[in-house]
C-alpha atoms as one frame of an Amber mdcrd trajectory, in Angstrom:
protein
  22.406 -16.967 -12.010  19.623 -17.488 -14.560  18.615 -15.587 -17.697  15.495
 -16.194 -19.798  13.744 -14.873 -22.884  10.353 -15.862 -24.189   7.672 -14.819
 -26.612   4.426 -15.930 -28.143   0.911 -15.072 -29.210  -0.590 -11.585 -28.920
   2.866 -10.015 -29.125   3.935 -11.437 -25.775   7.580 -10.870 -24.815   9.283
 -11.719 -21.519  12.903 -11.181 -20.472  14.126 -11.884 -16.958  17.336 -12.451
 -15.042  18.135 -13.407 -11.476  21.327 -14.084  -9.570  23.239 -13.780  -6.330
  23.485 -15.704  -3.073  23.766 -13.500   0.040  22.235 -10.696  -2.013  19.788
 -11.882  -4.674  18.735  -9.536  -7.489  15.923 -10.233  -9.974  14.869  -8.201
 -13.006  11.938  -8.795 -15.369  10.334  -7.078 -18.369   7.002  -8.079 -19.924
   5.171  -6.754 -22.944   2.077  -7.821 -24.890  -0.157  -6.387 -27.599  -3.292
  -7.842 -25.998  -6.267  -9.751 -27.378  -8.481  -6.669 -27.777  -7.890  -3.136
 -29.035  -6.227  -0.975 -26.365  -5.340  -3.980 -24.161  -1.555  -3.740 -24.572
   0.813  -3.990 -21.619   4.377  -3.065 -20.751   5.675  -3.785 -17.261   8.916
  -3.989 -15.319   9.836  -5.763 -12.088  12.847  -5.489  -9.801  13.513  -7.265
  -6.515  16.464  -7.289  -4.147  16.743  -9.644  -1.197  19.361  -9.583   1.529
  19.680 -11.693   4.651  21.908 -13.031   7.343  22.012 -15.186  10.484  24.082
 -15.520  13.649  23.574 -17.122  17.098  19.881 -17.881  16.690  19.104 -14.505
  15.119  18.153 -13.988  11.491  17.270 -10.974   9.412  15.799 -10.639   5.956
  15.263  -7.520   3.850  13.348  -7.599   0.580  12.630  -4.670  -1.716  10.292
  -5.079  -4.680   9.444  -2.458  -7.271   7.040  -2.709 -10.196   5.852  -0.320
 -12.891   3.381  -0.868 -15.718   1.725   1.025 -18.546  -1.389  -0.548 -20.018
  -4.506   0.059 -22.001  -7.914   0.065 -20.305 -10.189  -1.429 -22.981 -13.375
  -1.518 -20.904 -16.111  -4.065 -21.529 -17.201  -5.273 -24.961 -20.480  -3.389
 -24.467 -18.720  -0.077 -23.749 -15.221  -0.386 -25.233 -12.612   2.324 -24.807
  -9.947   2.829 -27.457  -8.034   5.615 -25.717  -8.161   5.072 -21.936  -4.738
   4.388 -20.416  -3.496   3.398 -16.985  -0.026   3.665 -15.446   0.675   2.097
 -12.075   3.676   1.570  -9.833   4.423  -0.124  -6.525   7.354  -0.136  -4.120
   7.340  -2.628  -1.228  10.055  -2.958   1.423   9.845  -5.642   4.128  12.285
  -6.168   7.005  11.933  -9.341   9.092  13.867  -9.956  12.308  13.672 -13.350
  14.042  15.155 -14.585  17.304  14.970 -18.218  18.453  15.893 -18.666  22.110
  15.004 -22.225  23.039  11.470 -22.577  24.341  10.304 -19.396  22.600  10.897
 -17.566  19.360  10.090 -14.005  18.326   9.498 -12.472  14.935   9.179  -8.788
  14.072   8.067  -7.807  10.591   7.972  -4.193   9.360   6.839  -3.145   5.904
   6.210  -0.149   3.699   3.950  -0.018   0.631   3.921   2.886  -1.827   1.400
   2.682  -4.680   0.735   5.060  -7.534  -1.921   4.976 -10.255  -2.697   7.350
 -13.102  -5.817   6.953 -15.254  -6.439   8.959 -18.424  -9.430   8.836 -20.744
  -9.550  11.631 -23.365 -13.116  10.668 -24.288 -14.318  11.922 -20.887 -11.556
  14.443 -20.164 -10.284  12.284 -17.279  -6.727  12.642 -16.009  -6.535  11.434
 -12.400  -3.618  10.617 -10.105  -3.876   8.481  -6.988  -1.169   7.647  -4.422
  -1.439   5.198  -1.560   0.877   4.614   1.387   0.802   1.918   4.053   3.159
   1.469   7.013   2.759  -1.830   8.860   4.341  -3.785  11.700   3.689  -7.228
  13.179   5.162  -8.918  16.258   4.679 -12.603  17.011   5.940 -14.879  19.791
   5.711 -18.683  19.673   6.036 -20.372  23.083   6.714 -24.115  23.092   5.426
 -25.105  26.528   5.944 -28.799  25.786   6.196 -31.165  22.857   2.391 -31.264
  22.708   1.503 -27.682  23.636   2.342 -24.504  21.688   1.012 -21.007  22.369
   1.223 -18.181  19.841   0.585 -14.531  20.663   0.978 -11.512  18.455  -0.167
  -8.086  17.409  -0.109  -6.088  14.217  -0.998  -2.631  13.068  -0.939  -0.433
  10.000  -1.526   3.150   8.944  -2.971   3.595   5.460  -3.259   6.830   3.517
  -4.743   7.715   0.129  -4.229  10.947  -1.810  -6.312  11.349  -4.955  -7.171
  14.105  -7.412 -10.695  12.677  -7.868 -11.788  11.107  -4.546  -9.836  13.290
  -2.116  -7.602  12.357   0.814  -8.461   9.505   3.172  -6.730   7.522   5.895
  -7.345   4.564   8.193  -5.519   2.940  11.085  -5.881  -0.781  11.798  -4.676
  -2.901  14.684  -5.151  -6.423  15.999  -4.181  -8.700  18.852  -4.360 -12.488
  18.538  -3.820 -15.525  20.736  -3.730 -19.155  19.613  -3.368 -22.304  21.711
  -2.469 -25.629  20.025  -2.337 -28.759  22.164  -2.737 -32.533  22.095  -5.661
 -33.760  24.163  -4.631 -37.354  23.514  -2.273 -39.180  21.136  -5.001 -39.016
  18.477  -6.824 -35.743  19.200  -5.503 -32.203  18.633  -7.253 -29.012  19.734
  -6.592 -25.539  18.317  -8.359 -22.536  19.827  -7.806 -18.898  19.085  -9.056
 -15.382  19.612  -8.448 -12.321  17.458  -9.404  -8.766  18.412  -9.548  -6.362
  15.471  -9.633  -2.585  15.873 -10.293  -0.200  12.998 -10.388   3.588  13.219
 -13.714   3.786  11.367 -15.540   0.616  12.379 -14.463   0.076  15.987 -13.481
  -3.145  17.753 -14.519  -6.700  16.876 -13.780  -9.969  18.719 -13.414 -13.089
  16.591 -13.024 -16.545  18.161 -12.099 -19.772  16.369 -11.759 -23.407  17.460
 -10.683 -26.532  15.593 -10.239 -30.262  16.206  -8.166 -32.865  14.353  -8.704
 -36.568  15.087  -6.365 -39.225  13.718  -8.452 -42.326  13.051  -5.133 -43.936
  12.218  -1.803 -42.459  11.049  -2.931 -42.182   7.427  -6.549 -41.048   8.049
  -7.604 -37.898   9.873 -10.833 -36.002  10.499 -10.969 -32.242  11.070 -13.630
 -29.806  12.194 -13.379 -26.046  12.717 -15.722 -23.157  13.473 -15.205 -19.448
  13.929 -16.189 -15.867  13.328 -14.537 -13.498  10.856 -14.671  -9.744  10.406
 -13.653  -7.899   7.265 -13.466  -4.130   7.259 -13.588  -2.463   3.846 -10.116
  -1.519   2.673  -9.413   1.959   1.341  -9.360   0.410  -2.141 -12.870  -0.998
  -1.605 -14.137   2.400  -0.450 -12.333   4.840  -2.693 -10.724   2.999  -5.607
 -10.816   5.506  -8.473 -12.664   4.678 -11.660 -10.325   2.950 -14.118 -12.791
   1.763 -16.734 -13.291  -1.554 -14.951 -13.652  -0.952 -11.181 -14.663   1.884
  -8.871 -14.896   2.054  -5.084 -17.985   2.433  -2.914 -17.622   4.869   0.038
 -20.931   3.612   1.531 -19.631   0.090   2.051 -20.176  -1.563   5.443 -18.006
  -4.190   7.203 -18.614  -7.885   6.576 -19.260 -10.402   9.381 -19.460 -14.179
   9.100 -19.763 -17.356  11.121 -18.260 -20.364   9.378 -18.002 -24.105   9.926
 -15.894 -26.507   7.885 -15.013 -30.146   8.298 -13.326 -32.820   6.316 -11.574
 -36.113   5.911  -8.029 -36.628   4.612  -6.755 -40.115   3.826  -3.608 -41.515
   2.341  -4.454 -44.684   0.439  -1.470 -46.868  -0.222   1.848 -45.180  -0.873
   0.821 -42.763  -3.592  -2.833 -41.709  -3.384  -4.043 -38.862  -1.167  -7.708
 -37.842  -1.027  -9.355 -34.897   0.782 -13.068 -34.279   1.264 -14.250 -30.953
   2.722 -17.703 -29.673   3.691 -18.148 -25.945   4.379 -20.874 -23.509   5.432
 -20.877 -19.771   6.104 -23.564 -17.368   7.264 -22.486 -13.888   6.189 -23.875
 -10.488   7.110 -23.212  -7.556   4.777 -21.170  -9.726   2.417 -18.808  -7.566
   0.326 -19.249  -8.585  -3.296 -18.107  -6.887  -6.513 -21.158  -6.401  -8.749
 -21.333  -4.827 -12.248 -23.549  -1.854 -12.975 -25.440  -1.143 -16.206 -22.166
  -0.051 -17.854 -20.331  -3.224 -16.710 -18.179  -1.332 -14.230 -17.649  -3.325
 -11.037 -17.960  -1.880  -7.560 -18.178  -3.525  -4.128 -21.692  -3.820  -2.710
 -23.089  -5.231   0.530 -25.399  -8.234   0.408 -27.454  -7.960   3.613 -27.388
 -11.690   4.362 -25.838 -14.522   2.374 -25.464 -18.260   2.806 -22.509 -20.123
   1.308 -22.370 -23.902   1.588 -20.723 -26.640  -0.379 -18.338 -29.548  -0.650
 -15.031 -30.219  -2.370 -12.997 -33.271  -3.301  -9.247 -33.309  -4.042  -7.220
 -36.301  -5.239  -3.461 -36.555  -5.792  -1.948 -39.758  -7.126   1.527 -40.730
  -8.272   0.490 -43.418 -10.725   4.031 -44.676 -11.302   7.566 -43.364 -11.704
   6.554 -41.352 -14.788   2.915 -40.339 -14.330   1.115 -38.275 -11.689  -2.373
 -36.786 -11.555  -4.089 -34.098  -9.503  -7.848 -33.539  -9.675 -10.355 -31.451
  -7.724 -14.020 -30.574  -7.896 -16.191 -28.208  -5.874 -19.942 -27.839  -5.517
 -21.101 -24.597  -3.951 -24.448 -22.915  -3.371 -23.981 -19.198  -2.684 -27.314
 -17.440  -2.254 -28.796 -14.158  -1.085 -30.714 -15.182   2.036 -33.331 -12.457
   1.556 -34.263 -13.306  -2.037 -33.079 -16.898  -2.443 -31.277 -15.873  -5.640
 -27.750 -16.981  -6.517 -24.920 -14.559  -5.851 -23.470 -13.232  -9.120 -20.412
 -14.844 -10.694 -20.461 -17.791  -8.265 -20.687 -21.053 -10.261 -22.217 -24.032
  -8.499 -19.718 -26.466 -10.014 -16.016 -26.153 -10.784 -13.413 -28.810 -11.513
  -9.721 -28.979 -12.385  -7.458 -31.746 -13.665  -3.682 -31.894 -14.235  -1.857
 -34.915 -15.632   1.948 -34.853 -15.668   4.335 -37.202 -17.474   7.991 -36.983
 -16.442  10.342 -37.230 -19.410  13.925 -38.513 -19.433  16.691 -36.053 -18.520
  14.469 -33.847 -16.358  11.722 -32.850 -18.786   7.971 -32.962 -18.191   4.718
 -32.768 -20.147   1.614 -31.511 -18.325  -1.950 -31.499 -19.644  -4.466 -29.492
 -17.648  -8.123 -28.546 -17.815 -10.456 -26.279 -15.838 -14.244 -26.575 -15.959
 -16.417 -23.719 -14.696 -20.150 -24.261 -14.500 -23.032 -21.943 -15.280 -23.349
 -18.802 -13.176 -25.454 -15.691 -13.157 -23.814 -12.428 -14.172 -26.103 -10.182
 -12.111 -27.784 -10.056  -8.714 -31.247 -10.308 -10.332 -30.281 -13.659 -11.932
 -31.498 -12.392 -15.325 -28.311 -13.147 -17.291 -26.975 -16.713 -17.230 -23.388
 -17.208 -18.413 -22.736 -20.644 -19.975 -20.287 -23.173 -18.588 -16.852 -23.339
 -20.192 -13.876 -25.665 -20.406 -10.343 -24.324 -20.786  -7.480 -26.747 -21.427
  -3.730 -26.309 -21.688  -0.468 -28.095 -22.432   3.007 -27.362 -21.091   6.211
 -29.053 -22.266   9.508 -28.448 -20.478  12.754 -30.112 -21.530  16.520 -29.487
 -21.510  17.829 -28.692 -25.009  21.525 -28.176 -24.206  23.759 -28.152 -21.135
  22.400 -25.436 -18.844  19.540 -24.504 -21.211  15.908 -25.483 -20.667  13.096
 -24.768 -23.111   9.397 -24.662 -22.306   6.328 -24.264 -24.480   2.822 -23.551
 -23.156  -0.484 -23.608 -25.017  -3.368 -21.978 -23.166  -7.003 -22.389 -24.170
  -5.944 -25.381 -26.258  -9.296 -25.830 -28.009  -9.718 -22.104 -28.724 -12.892
 -21.917 -26.637 -14.920 -18.695 -26.728 -16.149 -17.699 -23.307 -16.451 -14.823
 -20.862 -15.303 -15.523 -17.288 -17.114 -12.278 -16.440 -19.788 -10.775 -18.665
 -18.364  -8.228 -21.068 -14.746  -9.342 -20.647 -13.928 -12.230 -23.026 -10.984
 -14.544 -22.479  -8.310 -14.665 -25.202  -8.435 -17.510 -27.724  -5.677 -20.069
 -28.094  -2.250 -18.672 -27.205   1.250 -20.126 -27.415   4.258 -19.038 -25.381
   7.844 -20.343 -25.719  10.649 -19.602 -23.270  14.350 -20.457 -23.021  16.138
 -20.387 -19.655  19.912 -20.329 -19.304  21.128 -21.359 -15.865  24.727 -21.524
 -14.626
């Protein structure tokens, strides 16, 4: 069992406990005053997990419940001092698995119950929204040989929304998929797949995908993949009720895309791993959340969009005490009709984390995230500046069975808006003590 308590800047308070073996129970409570007026939060979390196994059969049941009460401060251009939001979620998932030699089966059934209440006295708003989703997925993995595996499966769900402001809506979704993974030679692997999606509103779509992996040598491999994807608007995209920040768009259309990505992964020496990836997508009716004149976001369709770019990731264990992880991405995401950049899509991003392992199990990690310039609107009339956010985390044992951690976020107290009208908090400090037996 473990018990923890922590607190820090902006009135942050966290208390959690977890314990059990065959049946594992976790409880958590969080509270914060928030960085802006009416941005406070109080939330609770409970999870219970049970499981068992016998003669190649396993079962797992997890139940998770959350509830939160929070302020809805709106944007800095149109702040709200009285709007409030309460939300709750209950999720239950039962997984049954059966391994019988050359094949294995898995059946997963789930239930989601969501509730949301939004109140804003300034506009006389008092809305209640309830969502329900029942889902099931079956999958069979057939091991035809050591170099050939076939996976087949199907899934389906029934979703329902009841709302005092946007009415009652429902959707049924189903899919069938088939994937074939095989070795064409000792160095070349082929993965091919087909997915058929069916949606009660948007009909049936067929989406193929194929990929190749070639081992130049054991520590160097090349990969290439191409495929088609289909994304139907979810009920939340279509009918999400106004909450001061987001609202749905019932006129939304499905999104279609053809994508190609390729890359190189190499292990250099014993400790350094590097990955280079190139990617390209041609998207029709791209679903993108765009702010309106009041800085409320709603999903909109971009008739045609092109997304292309490259990324580099490096992981290196420098020695027994030091390790580093770094990544950078360049991306050009444009509206094919106008040539303008898609909103809130920076061309450059980068991240760095440097960790020093301390004696007796402690660690000190310094991290930084760089986000480049990006336009805040589809017309490319508002350019948001680049920003750098850094952090420090120290974790160390302070007594037998007790570990303390301290985290500083936004170390240099940078002032920036990840999204226009919604500023990030300044420097914050959070300290936590964990008792484990």
